[in-house]
N, C-alpha and C positions, 0 to 999 in steps of 0.2 A: 463866342459861339452860343447859340440858343439851346440851352440844356433842357432836359426833361423836367428838372425842378423849376426852371423859369417858366416853362409852359404850364405846369400845374398851378403855379402861383398866379399867372395871368388869367388862367381859366377860372380859378377860384374867385378872383376879384370881379371878373365879368359876371359870374353866377350870383355872387352876393349883391352886386348892384342890381341885377335883374330881379333878385328876390325882394329887395326893398321896393322896387317899382311894382312888383306883383302885389305886395302887401297894401300899397296905396290904391291900386286898381280894385282889389277885391274888398278892401275896407276892414282888414284884420289888423289888430294893433301890433302884434309881434309874432315871430315864428321861432319856436324853440327846437333846435336840432339836438338830438341826443343819440349817442351810440356807445356800445360796449361790445368788443369782440366782433365787430363788423356785422352786427345783427340788423343794422339799419342802412341799407344800400343808398337810400336817398341822402342821408347825412354824409355818408362817405363820399358820394359823388360831388356834393357841393363843397365840402371842406377840403378835399384834395390834400390830405395830410400825408406826409412822408418823412420818416417811416411812420406807419400807422400806429396810433397809441395802443398800448396794452391795457390801459385803465379806462374807466368811464370818462367821458368828456361831454360838455354842453357848449352850445353856441346860441346866443340870443340875438336874433336879427330884428331890429326895430324898423318902423317905416322910414325913418331918417336918423342920421347920426351914426356914431361908431358902433360897429358890431362888438358884442361882448362875448369873449371866450372864457370858459371855465375849464382849466386844464390841470391835469395831475402834475404836481410840482416836479416829480422826477422826470417828466417828459417835456417840460416847457422849452428847454433849450434845444431839443431835437425836433420833435413832431410839430411844435407850434412856432418854430423859428420862422420869421418873415410874414406871419399872418397879419392882415390889416385889422385895425381895431384895437380894443383894449383887452389885454389878457390878464385874468385873475387866476392865481394858482391856489391849489388846495393840497393838503396831505391826508388828513384823517377824514372819515365819513362825517363826523360832526362838523368839521370845517366846511366840507362840501355842501351839506344841507343848509348851513347858515348862509353861505355864499349864494346858493341857488335861490333861497327864499328872498334874499335881498335883491337879487337881480330881477326876479319876476314880480316883485311887489308893486311896481307902478302900473301893472297891466291887469285888466279884468278878463280879457279874452286873448288866448294864445293858440296858435295853430301848431299841431304836431302830427306826426305820421300815425294817425288814429282814424279808424273808419267806423262811424256809428252803425250798429247792426251788421258790421262786417260786409258792407256792400262792395267795397273795393279791397279785397284781401291783400293784393300786392302793395297797397299803401297803408297797411296796418302793421307797422313795425315798432311803434312806441311801446315801451314797457308799461304794463298795467300798473305796476307799483309806482312808477314815476307819475303817471296820469292821476292816480288816486292821491298821491302826495300833493300835487298842485291843486287839485280840487279841494282838498282839506284846507289849503291855504287861501281859498276863496278865488282861485283862478279857474275860469271856464275854458276847458280844453276842447277845441273843435278840430275838424279834419283839415289837414294841410293840402288836400287833393288839388284844389284850384291853384295853390301856390306852386306845387310840384309841376303841374301842367305848364304854368306860365314861366317857370324858371328852367326846368330841365326838358320840357316837352316842346318848346318853341325852337324852330330851326332858324339860325342866322343866315344872312345872305350868302356867305361863303360856304356854309354847310349845305345850303340848298344846291349850290353849284356842284359840290362833291356828289350829292345824291343824284343829280341829273346825269352826271358822267357815268355813274354806276348804272343808272336806269337804261341809258342808251346801250351800254355794253351788254347788259342782260338781255335786252330785246334781240340784239345781234346774236348772242350766244344761244338763245332759244332756237333761232333759225338754223344755226350751225349744228345744234344737237339733233334736230329733225333731219338735217342733211346727212349727219353722221350715221343715224339709224338707217336711212334710205340706202346709203352707200354700202353699209355692211350687209344689208339684206340682199341688195342687187348683186353683190360680189359672192354671195353664198357663205359669208363669214358669220360666225356666231355673234350675237349681240344680246346682252342682258341689261337689266336695270343698272347693275353696278358698273358694267362697261361704260354706259352712258354717263353715269355719275363721275367715274374716273376721268373720262374725257373732259367733262365740264370743269372739274377741279384743276386739271392741267391747264385749261384755257383761262381759268380765273387767275392762276399764277402768272401766266404770260401777259395778261391784260392788267396786272397790278391790282387785282381784286382780292379781298380777304373775306372769309365767312367763318361763322362759329360752328357750322355743321355742314356736312355734304348736302347737296340739293336733293329734293324729292324727285325720284323717277319711279313712277308707279304704272304698271301695265295691268289692264283689265281689272280683275277683282281686287287687286291690291290698291287701286285708286279709290276703292270704297272706304278706305281708312284715311281720314284727313291728315294724320301725322305718321303715315307709313314712310319709313326711310330704308332704302336698300343698304346692304352691307356686303362685304365679301362672303359672309356666311349665309346671308339671306338675300337672294336675288333671283327673280324670275326671268326666263328667256322672253325675248320680244320676237314675234314672227309676223308674217303677213296677216292682215285682217285683225290686228290688235289695236285697242284703244290705249293711248299713252298720255299720262299727265305729267307735266314738268312744273316744278315749283322751285324757282331760283331766287336766292337772296344773298346779297354781298354788298360791300362798301369798298371804296378806294383804300389802298394801303396807307396813304398819307393824305392829309394829316390824321393824327390819332383820334380826333373827334369828328372825322368824316361820318356821313350818314348813309344808312342802308337804303337800297332799293329792294323791292320784293315783288315778284310777279309770278303768275301761274298761267300756263297755256295748255290747251288740249289738242292732241293730234290723233290721227288714225292711219295705220300703215296700209293704205290702199286708195283707190280712186273713188270708190262708191261707199260713202259713209252710211252705215245702217240708219234708217230713219229714226229708230227708237233712241239711238245715241244722240243724233242731232236734235231731236225734240227735247231731250233732257238738257242739252247744252243751251238751247234757246231760252229755256226757262230761267237759267241762271244769268244769261246775258240780259234778259228783260229785268230781272231783279237788280242787277248791277246798274243798268241804265236808269231805273227808277230812283235809285239812291242818288245818282249823279244829277238827275233832273230836280230832285228835291233840294239838293245843295245849290244848284244853279239858280233856282227860283227864290231862294230865301236869303242866302248870304249877301248877294249884291245889294239887297234892300236894307242891309244893316240889322236884319232880324237875328237874334241869338239862336244858334242851333246847337243842341246838346248831342253828344255822341250817341246816347241811347235812342234819340229820336230817329237817327238815320237807320239804326238797326231795326227799329219798329216799322219803318217803311218797307224794308226788305221782307221782314217776317210777316207783315200783313199781306203782302202780295202772295207769298208762299201759302199762307192760310187760305187765301181766296181761291187757290187752285188745288187745295187739299194735299199739299206736299210738305207742310211745315215739319212733319216728323222726320223728314229726310235731311233737315238742316240742323245739325247738332252743335253748331258753334256760333260765335259772334260774327258780325258782318265785317269787322275790320279792327286793326290795331294800330297804335301809334308807331312811328318809325323814328329811330334816333341812331346813336352810335352803337346801340344794340338793336338787333332786328325787331325786338319788341321794346319800344321806347317808353318813356315816362309820361307821355302826353295822354290826352283823352282817347279812349277806345270807342269804337262804334259798337256798343254793347248794351242790350237790355235783357240779355238771356243768361249768360254766365255770371255777370255782375250787373249792377245798375250804375252806369257811368253817366252822371248828369253834368259833367264838365262841358263848358262851352267851347266850340271849335273856333277859337280866336285866331286872328291873323298870325301866321307863323306855324300853325298846326300842319303836320304832315302825317298822313295815315294811309292805310290800305282800305280798299273796298273789295271784299272777296267772298261773295255769296257762293254756296256750294250745295249740290244735291247728291246724296250718296245712296243710289238705288240698289237693286238686287244684283245687277251685273257690273256696273261701273260707277265711279264717282266723278262728277264734273264740277269744275270750279274755274272761275275767271277772277284774276286778281290784278288790280290796278292800283296806282299810287296817286294821291290827290294832295295838293298843297293849297292852303287857304291864304290868299293875299289880302291886301288892304281893300281891294275892290271886288273880289270874287274868288273863284277857284281856278286852279290849273291842274290838268291831268298831266303828270310828268312821265308816264309810261305809255307812249303812243307808238304805233297805232293800237287801238282797242281790238281785241279779237272778236270777230262777228260770227264766226262759225268754226266748227272743228277743222283743224288744218289737215289736209291730205298729205301724208308722207309717202311719196312715190319715187 
């Protein structure tokens, strides 16, 4: 039987092989993973150790050859049983430092989860004391951001298929949610943001989807807050003549490393959509399509595109029509087994993500404008293939959907 331990080991082996390929592609000599008490989620995700060590541990990944583990002696037989590569054990601090210095001594440049000038805070998990120690030994520590993107942010073929399954289901469930609202209103039954969220969560379970948080269902002024989530205690009623924003994100229940889809659609409970609402939506649709056009015109030519550049396309358009102050978040985020993945984000605003959108990258494009009455957002998912890009969440919303 294929146990969870076997799955973790096979995933670890795949990730370590991908990490070595990434080192060769990027041109970094080695990658040093370090963790203590699960402060470094990147290291934890790659190492797949079970049970998780209670003491500090290191893993030196070279461009080629065996991976070198530095493991606490009291946990070698448990947490590090079955790992590929060479395992060195240590007991005392002095023994660990001597071992670490010996292992890193062949390298002048090593990547770690370190972000110069704190440009990518979510990838800044390396202990400052460890970084200082390595530098004192003559090792130049640089950011592992590109390595993380190419190791954890790239979607495999079978993961892409799980994502597409989830994407198709979410598109269908968006239509079902709008129909649910319409039916309740036409029947004279009460319908609230949380009622719709509960309906969607029930349908998620029936469709074999899982999520780390209930969907966003935001009516009228609540849609002005990008991360507004309804709850049983906080939920506004939905009536006729209301604008409704739905943000749905989920992945298939199996396999455990299936990949999220994440979409946002806008609707209006009536036949005649207020022109001011539609005008705001058309601006974010135009921004979305400009981002797509930029990707379509550059990636097939083999030109490197950085995540921050796509964000700048959207932000420049909003600046040209004097609404940039109504767009308070990045243009998009990486998708993975968590809804916010480890790959490159489309961001020059909250952070500066200069990582290249290499083949295998999967991310959202979700420009939004949050005005005085409502917030509009259109969110689609895009995959970078060897020859271009593929929008995996179709059809694209072209106008606010009438809910009648």
